[in-house]
GUFI-858683 format. One line per field, with one value per atom (N, C-alpha, C, O): residue number from 1; residue in one letter; atom name; y, x, z. Coordinates in Angstrom, 1 decimal, always signed. Each point is the difference from the previous one (the first is absolute). Layout:
BEGIN
vexvex = NUM; ...
torro = A; ...
marti = CA; ...
y = Y; ...
x = X; ...
z = Z; ...
END
This chain:
BEGIN
vexvex = 1; 1; 1; 1; 2; 2; 2; 2; 3; 3; 3; 3; 4; 4; 4; 4; 5; 5; 5; 5; 6; 6; 6; 6; 7; 7; 7; 7; 8; 8; 8; 8; 9; 9; 9; 9; 10; 10; 10; 10; 11; 11; 11; 11; 12; 12; 12; 12; 13; 13; 13; 13; 14; 14; 14; 14; 15; 15; 15; 15; 16; 16; 16; 16; 17; 17; 17; 17; 18; 18; 18; 18; 19; 19; 19; 19; 20; 20; 20; 20; 21; 21; 21; 21; 22; 22; 22; 22; 23; 23; 23; 23; 24; 24; 24; 24; 25; 25; 25; 25; 26; 26; 26; 26; 27; 27; 27; 27; 28; 28; 28; 28; 29; 29; 29; 29; 30; 30; 30; 30; 31; 31; 31; 31; 32; 32; 32; 32; 33; 33; 33; 33; 34; 34; 34; 34; 35; 35; 35; 35; 36; 36; 36; 36; 37; 37; 37; 37; 38; 38; 38; 38; 39; 39; 39; 39; 40; 40; 40; 40; 41; 41; 41; 41; 42; 42; 42; 42; 43; 43; 43; 43; 44; 44; 44; 44; 45; 45; 45; 45; 46; 46; 46; 46; 47; 47; 47; 47; 48; 48; 48; 48; 49; 49; 49; 49; 50; 50; 50; 50; 51; 51; 51; 51; 52; 52; 52; 52; 53; 53; 53; 53; 54; 54; 54; 54; 55; 55; 55; 55; 56; 56; 56; 56; 57; 57; 57; 57; 58; 58; 58; 58; 59; 59; 59; 59; 60; 60; 60; 60; 61; 61; 61; 61; 62; 62; 62; 62; 63; 63; 63; 63; 64; 64; 64; 64; 65; 65; 65; 65; 66; 66; 66; 66; 67; 67; 67; 67; 68; 68; 68; 68; 69; 69; 69; 69
torro = M; M; M; M; N; N; N; N; V; V; V; V; G; G; G; G; K; K; K; K; D; D; D; D; M; M; M; M; K; K; K; K; D; D; D; D; I; I; I; I; L; L; L; L; A; A; A; A; I; I; I; I; L; L; L; L; I; I; I; I; K; K; K; K; G; G; G; G; R; R; R; R; T; T; T; T; L; L; L; L; T; T; T; T; Q; Q; Q; Q; E; E; E; E; Q; Q; Q; Q; T; T; T; T; R; R; R; R; N; N; N; N; A; A; A; A; F; F; F; F; E; E; E; E; M; M; M; M; I; I; I; I; M; M; M; M; S; S; S; S; G; G; G; G; T; T; T; T; A; A; A; A; D; D; D; D; P; P; P; P; A; A; A; A; Q; Q; Q; Q; V; V; V; V; G; G; G; G; A; A; A; A; F; F; F; F; L; L; L; L; A; A; A; A; L; L; L; L; L; L; L; L; A; A; A; A; Q; Q; Q; Q; R; R; R; R; D; D; D; D; P; P; P; P; T; T; T; T; V; V; V; V; D; D; D; D; E; E; E; E; L; L; L; L; A; A; A; A; G; G; G; G; A; A; A; A; A; A; A; A; S; S; S; S; V; V; V; V; M; M; M; M; R; R; R; R; Q; Q; Q; Q; F; F; F; F
marti = N; CA; C; O; N; CA; C; O; N; CA; C; O; N; CA; C; O; N; CA; C; O; N; CA; C; O; N; CA; C; O; N; CA; C; O; N; CA; C; O; N; CA; C; O; N; CA; C; O; N; CA; C; O; N; CA; C; O; N; CA; C; O; N; CA; C; O; N; CA; C; O; N; CA; C; O; N; CA; C; O; N; CA; C; O; N; CA; C; O; N; CA; C; O; N; CA; C; O; N; CA; C; O; N; CA; C; O; N; CA; C; O; N; CA; C; O; N; CA; C; O; N; CA; C; O; N; CA; C; O; N; CA; C; O; N; CA; C; O; N; CA; C; O; N; CA; C; O; N; CA; C; O; N; CA; C; O; N; CA; C; O; N; CA; C; O; N; CA; C; O; N; CA; C; O; N; CA; C; O; N; CA; C; O; N; CA; C; O; N; CA; C; O; N; CA; C; O; N; CA; C; O; N; CA; C; O; N; CA; C; O; N; CA; C; O; N; CA; C; O; N; CA; C; O; N; CA; C; O; N; CA; C; O; N; CA; C; O; N; CA; C; O; N; CA; C; O; N; CA; C; O; N; CA; C; O; N; CA; C; O; N; CA; C; O; N; CA; C; O; N; CA; C; O; N; CA; C; O; N; CA; C; O; N; CA; C; O; N; CA; C; O; N; CA; C; O; N; CA; C; O; N; CA; C; O; N; CA; C; O
y = -128.6; -1.1; +0.6; +1.0; -1.8; +0.4; -0.2; -1.0; +1.9; -0.2; -1.2; -0.1; -0.7; -1.2; -1.2; -1.1; +1.2; -1.2; -0.8; -1.2; +1.7; -0.9; +0.2; +1.0; -1.9; -0.1; +1.2; +0.5; +0.1; +1.2; +1.2; +0.7; -0.6; +1.1; -0.2; +0.9; -2.2; -0.3; +0.2; +0.6; -1.0; +0.2; +1.5; +0.5; +0.3; +1.5; +0.6; +0.9; -1.4; +0.5; -0.3; +0.9; -2.1; -0.4; +0.7; +0.3; -0.1; +0.7; +1.4; +0.6; +0.0; +1.4; +0.0; +1.1; -2.2; -0.1; +0.0; +0.2; -0.4; +0.0; -1.4; -1.0; +0.9; -1.3; -0.3; +0.8; -2.1; -0.5; -0.1; -0.2; +0.4; -0.3; -1.5; -0.7; +0.3; -1.4; -0.5; -1.1; +1.9; -0.5; -0.1; -1.0; +2.0; -0.1; -1.2; -0.7; +0.4; -1.1; -1.3; -1.0; +0.9; -1.1; -0.3; -1.1; +2.2; -0.1; -0.6; -0.9; +1.4; -0.5; -1.5; -0.7; +0.4; -1.4; -1.0; -1.1; +1.6; -0.8; -0.3; -1.1; +2.1; -0.2; -0.9; -0.9; +1.0; -0.9; -1.4; -0.9; +0.7; -1.4; -0.7; -1.2; +2.0; -0.7; -0.2; -0.7; +1.2; -0.2; +1.0; -0.2; +1.2; +0.9; +1.2; +0.7; -0.6; +1.1; -0.5; -1.1; +2.1; -0.3; -0.3; +0.7; -1.7; -0.3; +1.2; +0.1; +0.7; +1.2; +1.0; +0.6; -0.5; +0.9; -0.5; +0.7; -2.0; -0.7; +0.3; +0.4; -0.6; +0.3; +1.4; +0.3; +0.7; +1.4; +0.3; +0.7; -1.3; +0.3; -0.5; +0.7; -1.9; -0.6; +0.8; +0.2; +0.2; +0.8; +1.3; +0.5; +0.2; +1.3; -0.2; +0.9; -1.9; -0.2; -0.4; +0.4; -1.0; -0.4; +1.1; -0.1; +1.3; +1.1; +0.7; +0.9; -1.2; +0.6; -1.0; -1.0; +1.4; -0.8; +0.1; +1.1; -2.1; +0.1; +0.7; +0.0; +0.6; +0.6; -1.0; -1.1; +1.5; -0.9; -0.3; -1.2; +2.2; -0.2; -1.0; -0.9; +1.0; -0.9; -1.4; -0.9; +0.7; -1.3; -0.6; -1.2; +2.0; -0.5; -0.4; -1.0; +1.8; -0.3; -1.2; -0.9; +0.7; -1.2; -1.2; -1.1; +1.2; -1.2; -0.4; -1.2; +2.1; -0.3; -0.8; -0.9; +1.2; -0.8; -1.3; -1.1; +1.0; -1.2; -1.1; -1.2; +1.7; -0.9; -0.7; -1.1; +1.7; -0.5; -1.1; -0.8; +0.8; -0.9; -1.2; -0.9
x = +152.7; -0.2; +0.1; -0.5; +1.2; +0.1; -1.3; -0.7; +0.4; -1.3; +0.2; +1.1; -2.1; +0.1; +0.5; +0.2; -0.1; +0.4; -1.2; +0.2; -1.4; -1.1; -1.1; +0.0; -0.9; -0.9; -0.9; -0.4; +0.0; -0.8; +0.7; -0.7; +2.0; +0.7; +0.0; -0.1; +0.4; +0.1; -1.4; +0.0; -1.1; -1.3; -0.3; -0.6; +1.0; -0.2; +0.7; -0.5; +1.7; +0.7; -0.7; -0.2; -0.3; -0.7; -1.3; -0.4; -0.3; -1.3; +0.2; -0.9; +2.0; +0.3; +0.4; +0.2; -0.1; +0.3; +1.5; +0.4; +0.4; +1.4; +0.5; -0.7; +1.9; +0.7; +0.8; +0.4; +0.0; +0.8; +1.5; +0.3; +0.5; +1.4; +0.3; -0.9; +2.0; +0.4; +0.0; -0.5; +0.9; +0.1; -1.5; -0.3; -0.5; -1.4; -0.7; -0.8; +1.0; -0.6; +0.5; -0.7; +2.0; +0.6; -0.6; -0.3; +0.2; -0.6; -1.5; -0.3; -0.5; -1.3; -0.1; -0.7; +1.6; +0.0; +0.5; -0.4; +1.4; +0.5; -1.1; -0.2; -0.7; -1.1; -1.0; -0.6; +0.3; -0.9; +0.5; -0.7; +1.9; +0.5; +0.3; -0.1; +0.4; +0.2; -1.3; +0.0; -1.1; -1.3; -0.3; -0.9; +1.7; -0.2; -1.0; -0.4; +0.2; -1.0; -1.4; -0.3; -0.5; -1.5; -0.6; +0.4; -1.2; -0.6; -0.7; +0.0; -0.7; -0.7; +1.0; -0.2; +1.3; +1.1; +0.6; +0.4; -0.2; +0.5; -0.9; +0.5; -1.8; -1.0; +0.1; -0.1; +0.1; +0.1; +1.3; +0.0; +1.1; +1.3; -0.1; +0.4; -0.8; -0.1; -0.9; +0.2; -1.4; -1.0; +0.6; -0.2; +0.9; +0.6; +1.1; +0.1; +0.7; +1.1; -0.6; +0.5; -1.7; -0.6; -0.6; -0.4; +0.2; -0.6; +1.0; -0.5; +1.7; +1.0; +1.1; +0.1; +0.7; +1.2; +1.1; +0.1; +0.5; +1.1; +1.2; +0.3; +0.4; +1.3; +1.1; -0.2; +1.4; +1.1; +0.4; +0.3; -0.3; +0.3; -1.0; +0.4; -1.7; -1.0; +0.2; -0.1; +0.4; +0.3; +1.2; +0.0; +1.1; +1.2; -0.1; +0.5; -1.2; -0.3; -0.8; +0.4; -1.4; -0.9; +0.8; +0.0; +0.7; +0.8; +1.1; +0.2; +0.4; +1.1; -0.5; +0.7; -1.9; -0.6; -0.5; +0.2; -0.8; -0.6; +1.1; -0.2; +1.4; +1.1; +0.5; +0.5; -0.8; +0.4; -0.9; +0.4; -1.7; -1.0; -0.2; -0.8
z = -29.0; -0.9; -1.5; -0.3; -0.5; -1.4; -0.8; +0.2; -1.0; -0.8; -0.9; -0.7; +0.6; -0.8; +0.8; -0.7; +2.0; +0.7; +0.5; +0.2; -0.2; +0.3; -1.1; -0.7; +0.7; -1.1; -0.1; -1.1; +2.3; +0.0; -0.7; -0.8; +1.0; -0.6; -1.5; -0.8; +0.4; -1.5; -0.6; -1.2; +1.8; -0.6; -0.1; -1.0; +2.0; -0.1; -1.2; -0.6; +0.4; -1.2; -1.3; -0.8; +0.7; -1.2; -0.2; -1.1; +2.2; +0.0; -0.5; -0.7; +1.0; -0.5; -1.4; -0.6; -0.1; -1.4; -0.2; -1.2; +2.2; -0.2; -0.3; +0.2; -0.7; -0.2; +1.2; +0.8; -0.7; +1.1; -0.5; -1.1; +2.1; -0.2; +0.0; +0.3; -0.8; +0.1; +1.4; +0.2; +0.8; +1.4; +0.5; +0.7; -1.0; +0.5; -0.6; +0.7; -2.0; -0.6; +0.6; +0.2; +0.0; +0.7; +1.3; +0.4; +0.4; +1.4; -0.1; +0.7; -1.7; -0.1; -0.4; +0.6; -1.6; -0.4; +1.1; +0.0; +0.8; +1.1; +1.0; +0.5; -0.2; +0.9; -0.6; +0.7; -2.0; -0.7; +0.0; +0.4; -0.9; -0.2; +1.3; +0.1; +1.0; +1.3; +0.7; +1.1; -1.5; +0.6; +1.1; +0.8; -0.6; +1.1; -0.4; +0.9; -2.2; -0.4; +0.2; -0.2; +0.6; +0.2; -1.4; -1.0; +0.9; -1.3; -0.7; -1.2; +2.0; -0.6; -0.5; -1.1; +1.7; -0.5; -1.2; -0.9; +0.8; -1.2; -1.2; -1.1; +1.3; -1.0; -0.5; -1.2; +2.2; -0.4; -0.7; -1.0; +1.4; -0.6; -1.5; -0.9; +0.7; -1.3; -0.9; -1.2; +1.7; -0.7; -0.5; -1.1; +2.1; -0.4; -1.0; -0.9; +1.0; -1.0; -1.4; -1.0; +1.0; -1.3; -0.7; -1.2; +1.8; -0.6; -1.1; -0.7; +0.8; -0.9; -0.4; +0.6; -1.5; -0.3; +1.1; +0.5; -0.2; +1.1; -0.6; -1.1; +2.1; -0.4; +0.0; +0.5; -1.0; +0.1; +1.4; +0.3; +0.6; +1.4; +0.7; +0.7; -1.1; +0.6; -0.5; +0.8; -2.0; -0.5; +0.6; +0.3; -0.2; +0.5; +1.5; +0.4; +0.3; +1.5; +0.2; +0.8; -1.6; +0.1; -0.4; +0.7; -1.8; -0.5; +0.9; +0.2; +0.5; +0.9; +1.2; +0.5; -0.1; +1.2; -0.5; +0.6; -1.8; -0.5; -0.3; +0.2; -0.5; -0.3; +1.3; +0.0; +1.2; +1.3; +0.5; +0.8; -1.3; +0.5; -0.9; +0.3
END
């Protein structure tokens, strides 16, 4: 399994203080927007992102998914 393919992996990256790639961010937002992400994981994801400014890759990944929905 590629790192960043499921929400647990993505949360682990953010908890370590790392930033997400565009693909990882896209995967997270696809899970959120499609309703497949657990609500608690969505809350944790958004809280971790809110602790710092987003990177260009994170913004691009999120925007690319939101344009589809």
